[in-house]
N, C-alpha and C positions, 0 to 999 in steps of 0.2 A: 407442394412446393417444386417449382420449375428447377430443372437441374441447369447448372451452368456450363455450357460447352467452352472448351478451349478453342480460340480463333487460329486456324494454322495459316502460316505464311504462304501466299502464292509463292509458287516456285518459278524463279527467273532462268530461262532457258539459254541465258548467253552466258558463256565463258568467263569468268571474271579473273583477269591476271593481276595479282598484286606484287609489284615490284617495289622491293626495299632495299635499297643500298646502306651499308654500314660499315663502321670503322671503329673497332675498338669497342663493342657495346656487349660484351658477354654477359653482365648481370640482367640487362634490360629483355633479352630474347627470348627467355621462356615465358615471361609474363606478356611480352608482345603476342607471340604466336597464340597464347591460351586467349587472349582478349580476340583475335582474329577468328578463331575457331568458334568463339560465342557467337560472332555477327553472322558469319555464312552458313552454321547450323539454324540460327535461328530464320533466317530469310531463305534457306534452302537453295545456296548459289552452287553451281558448278564454278570450281575454283581451282587455281593454282597459285601459290607463294612461291615468287622467285627471289631469293636472299642473294644479293651480290655482295660478297665479303672484299671489301678494297684494301686489301693488304693487311688484316688485322693481326696483331701481335699477342692477344691477351686471352688465346681460346676459345674466339667466338666462333671459328671455324668447326671445334670440336661440338660445340652445343648444336651448331645446326645439323650436324651428323647425327647426333642423336634424335631430335626432331623428326628428320627423316625417315629414321628405322620405324618409326612409329604412323608416319604418313606420307606415302609416297606423292600426294600433291606440293609436298614441300620438295622446290628445285633450289640448287646451290650453284652459284657460280664464283668461285676464288680467285681474285688477282695473285700474283706473284709478289706484287708490292702494292703501296697506296698509289692510285692513280687520280684520285680527285672523283668528285661525285657526278661529275657530267659523263666521265667515261662508264662509271657503275650504271647508270642511268641507260647509257646508249646499248650496252650489252643486253641489259635487262630488256630494254626494247626489243632487240634484236630477235631475242629467243623467246619473247611472249606469244603464246598462242591465243589469248583471249579476244573476244570481240571488243571489250572494253579493258582497258588498262588503268589501274589505281596505284599512284606512288604515295608513299609515306616514310617519313623517317623512322628510324629504329629505336630512337630514346625514350618512347613512351610519351612524348609531348605531344604527338599527332595521336588522336583516338579514332580507333577503327571503328568505333559505332557510328561515325560520320559516313560510312561507306553507303548506306543507303540514300543519305540525302545527297551526295554526290552524285549517285547513279539518278536518283529523281530528277535533279537539275539538268544532266545530261540529257535526260530523254523529252526536255522541253525543246529541244532542237539545237543545243549546243555542240559543240565539238569538242571543246575543252573546258573543263570547269576547273577552277582553282579556289581554294580554300582561303578564307579569311579570318585570320585569327584577332577578332575585333577585341578580345581581351585576352590580355597576353600576361604570361606568368615568367617574364624574364627579366633580368635587371636592367637598371635605366640605361646603364652603358652600352647595350643592345637595342633597348625600345626605340632610344630616340634617333640614332645613327638609322635605323631600319625605316623609321617614319620618313625622314628626310630622303632617303634613298627612294622610297616607294613613290614620294610626292614627285621627285626630280624625274624618275622614269615614266610616270603616268603623265607628267606635263610635256614630256620630250617626245613620246610616242603616239601619245593621244588614245592611248588602251585605258579605259576608266575602269581600273581593278586597283584595289586597296593594298594587297599584299602579294608582290611578286615571289617572294622568298619563301612562301609556305610551300612545305614538302608534301602537303595532302592536294593531289589533284586527281582528276580523272580524265581520260583520254579516248576517244573513238580510237579503233584499231588503225584507221586510216591517217589519224594524225601523227600517231605514235611511229608509225613505220614511214611516214613521208618526211618528218623534220630530221635534221641531222644534229646530233647533241655534240659537242666537242669543247676542249679547253676548260673555260670555267663558266659557261653560258647556260647552264641549268635554269639559273635563275630567271632567266629570259626566253624561257619556252614559249609563254603566252603570248610575247612579243613576235616572235618567230613564226609560230602558227597564223596570229593575225595577220601579218605582213605576207602568208602564203594563203590567205582567203578563208581560213577558218573562223568559225563563229566562236568567241571566247565569253563564257558565264563565271560567276562567282557566288559563292555560297558561305556563309557565316560558319565556322566550325569551331567547337570546343578545342581549346589549348589547354595543358597541363604542365604544372612546375617540373623541371628535369628532376628525375627520382634516384638516377645513378650518375657517376661520373660529372665530368665538366663540359661546359660548352667550349666548343671549338671555334666558336666567332672572336673574332679580334680586330683591332684598329686597320690592320692590313688588308684584311678580307674585304672591310667596308671601303677602302679606297681603291681595291682593285675592282670594286663592283662597278665604278663609274669608268674606268678604263675599257671594263667588258662591256659597256653600253655602247661605247664608241665602236667597240669591235664588231658586235653585232648591228648595230646602224649600217656599217660598212659591208660587212659580210653578206648581209641579206640581200643587198642591193648588187654588190659588184663583184662577190667571191668568186661566182662562176665566170665571169668575164670582167677581170682587172682592166682590161685595155679600155673598156667603156667609159673607165673614170680616167685613167692615167694618158689615154690616148687622147681623150677630147680635151683635156687640159694641157697636154703636151702641144697639140695641132694648135691650139688658140695662142699659147705662148709663142710657138713656132713661126706662126703668120704674124703676128705682132713684131716678133724680132726682124724677118726676115722683109716686112715691109719697111720698117726703119732703114736696114741696112741697103736696100735697094733704091729706096729714095735717096738716100745719101750719096750712094754710088752714081746716081745719074747726075747729082750735083758736081760731083768730080769729074764727071765725062765732058758735061756741058760747059760748065763753069770755071772749070780746073781748080776747084776749091780742095784744101789740104783737109784730111778726114783724121789724121794722127793727134790731132789737138781737141776732138770733137768728142765730148763725154756721150753724146747721144748715138754715134758711131758703136762705141765700145759698148754701150747698153744694148744696141740692136744685135751685136754679134752674141753676147751674154745671152740674150734671149733665145737667139736661135739654137744656141747649143743645148740650153736647159730644156728647151721644148723636144728638142730630139731626144734628149737624156729620159725626159718623162715618157715618149713614147717608146721607148727601149726597155723601161721599168715596167710597162704595162704589158710588153710582148714577152718578158719575162716571166711576170705574174701568171700568164697564159699558160706557159710551158710547166712552171712548177704545180699550178692548179690541176693540170690533167695528170702530172706524174703522180699528185698526192692524195687523189680523190680515192682511191681505193686501199689505201693502207690504214691498219688497224692502229690506233694509239694506245693499246695495251696486250698484255700477255696473261692468258690466264693459267693457271698453277693447276685447277682440279674444277670439274665441272660433272654435275649430277641432275640431270633432266629427265631421264627415262624411268 
């Protein structure tokens, strides 16, 4: 009788950085870590797990320290207060050493066993691969707004993916280090990367019901998402050079206003026509002033942008990386 041999997974020589932002997820952390370890062992990955504690108050940091005692591949960054997911991802990207960076949420709804599928899709030539929770286990108050949101974003940006909010994503190192995450723009990372010239892919991933705690999703977050879309559409095009936007508008308005004023001034000189009772003259003067103001706003924006570029928007309380 032939003896069956166990197939051993081929070792992946890349360093995989798994970045996990978290806020008050004390109950889920041991189970999440255990599942990640199953995946990295089965696939023989070189790995590091970077937990970014976003100001938790429930003892999450203490659990992370316990995990690190047994596994030095567990890295911890802890904020002094809650700064939001974008700041957590930004600092995680900054300190990640991997050739590939995986992000996932800490609430156990994202399945670590999808990591090999994300990497396989990435190897097809994509720079960023986003998960698609095709079958979701969320309340209808969350799924319906999410579908509307994803449809609107896909339509306005032209990026044909189904789930911008999915926390489970894979990035090549160049992408994660190149794109800047701030404010509440983490959900638009595929948009920012696409507009920066990177190739975006998508893969269906398994989604699980929330096991511990309560969802942090709310109506206000849904509404803010659309405001954030306007922000990302502006910042990706004009953030580094706001004068290109405000200066162009201001110059056009100024030329129109100056043209009207100059024309009426010629009539005053040639035909001695009174201008005080002409609404068109008042409009010309107003347009000239508004044009100058727009140009001034653009110049101020340039100065603010240059001053703000290198400022960190978070404060780190504790960090364990080595």
